[in-house]
N, C-alpha and C positions, 0 to 999 in steps of 0.2 A: 348234802351240799353238791351243787352242780359244778362241773368242770370250769365254767366261766368264772364263778365266784372264787374258786380255789386259785385260779391263775391271777386274779386281781389281788387277792390277799397275799399271795406269794410275792408279787411285785411290790406291794405296799411295804411288807416286812423288809424286803431287800433294800429298798431305797431309804426307809426310815432308819434301819440299823447302819447303813453306810453313812448316812448323814450324822447320826449321833456318835458312833464309835469308830468311824474311819472306814475307808473303802472296802477292804477285803472281808470285814466282819459280816455285813449283810449278804454279800455274794456267797460266802461259805454257808451261813445258816439257811439261806433260801434254797441252796442246792441239796439239802437233806430231805429225807422223806418226812413230811410234816402233816399234822392234823390240826385244823383250825376250829376254834370254838367261838361262836358269836353270841351276842346278847339276844335273848328270846324276844324282847320287846322292840329293840331298835334294829337288830340285824347287823350291828357294828361288830367288828373284830375285837375280841376280848383277850383270848389266850392262844398261844401257839405251842403245840406239844409235838414230841417225836412220836413215831408210830407205836412205840412201846410204852407210851403214857407219861414220859418225863416232861415236865413243864420247862420250856425253853425261854419264852418271852411272854410277858403280860403287858397289855396296853392300858395305860392310864386313861381316865376320862378326857384329859386335855390332849390326847393323841400321842404322847411320848411312849416309846417302847422301853421296858425295863428288862434287862437280861436277868435270868435266874441261874441257880447253881448248875443245872445240867448244861446250860449254854456255855458257861465258863469252862466246864470240863471238856466239852467238845472243842472249844477254841484253843484250850491248852494243848490238846493232842495235835491239832492242825497247825499250831504256831502261826496264826494269821493276824494277831492283834498288833497294829502299828501305832495306835494312839492310846497311851497309858501313862499312869503315874508310877514311877519307880521309887521304891522305898528302900531303906537300909535293911540289911540282913537281920540285924538285931530286933527289928520291929515285926518280923514275920509272924512269930507266935501270937502276939497280941492281936494282930490284924486277922489272923485265921480264926480267932475266937470272937470276931465281930466287933472289936474295939475300933474307935475312930482313929483316923490317921492324923497324927500331930505334926506340927511344923518341924520339930526336931527329927522326925523320922523320914522326911522327904529328901530323896537324893536328887531327882530331876524329873522334869516333865518331858514326855515324848509326844509331840504333836501340839496342836493349838486347842486351848480349852476356854470355855466361857463360864462365868459364874452361874451356879445352880444346875449345871448339866451333870448327867450321870457319867461317871468315870470308872475305868477298870484300874484296879490297884495291883501292882506286881512287884516282885523283886527281880533280880537279874535273870532268874531262870524259870520262875513259876508265876501264874496268875493267882492272886490271893483273895481278892474281894471285889465288890462293886458297891459304889456309893455316890452320894451327891457332893459335888465340889462347893465348898463354902468360902474359899479364899481364892482369889485370882493367882495364877502362877507368878505374876509380876509382884504381887504383894507378899508372897511367902518369904522372900529374902529379907524383908524389913521387920519381920516378927521373930521373937525368940521363943514364944510359946503360943499355943492355941490349936484349934482344930482346922485341918485343911479339907478333909473329906469325912462326911458322916456316913459310915458304912451301913448298908442294908443287910449284908451278910458277909461272913468269911467262909471260905470253902477250901477244904483240903484237896488239892490237886497236885499233879506233878510228882516229884520225887521227895516229898516231905517225909521225915522220919518219925514224927510223934503221933 
């Protein structure tokens, strides 16, 4: 891959992640040493890896970027996530196992969210998971039960003990 394409991909990832997850996330990820994998047939960006081979971001066909486990681990260490869903401490174990976030587990939203967007789920101290928002933050207070976020994965990061 030539230097010109790499710089374009780096800028694209930076702006896309800043748009989807809040300003410092894209800045931080794009400042890392990255390797880009493109589609053979179209030349479009498909995956972003660290130089040691860990998958950080996958790009969906519709252009959205999805954070992967290694990206959450990096973001946890850097403590740069400003836009997230905070859940109660009791729900941590369930979410780490990849279970969906329920209305009863939501403590608060930090930042502005839209329906259907990818959201980072955290408790007060750790990033726990990443998933798709299925209820608007304004709707959560009117429901007693139901799913708020459909998790794509739960990840053990930070100072979890189990």
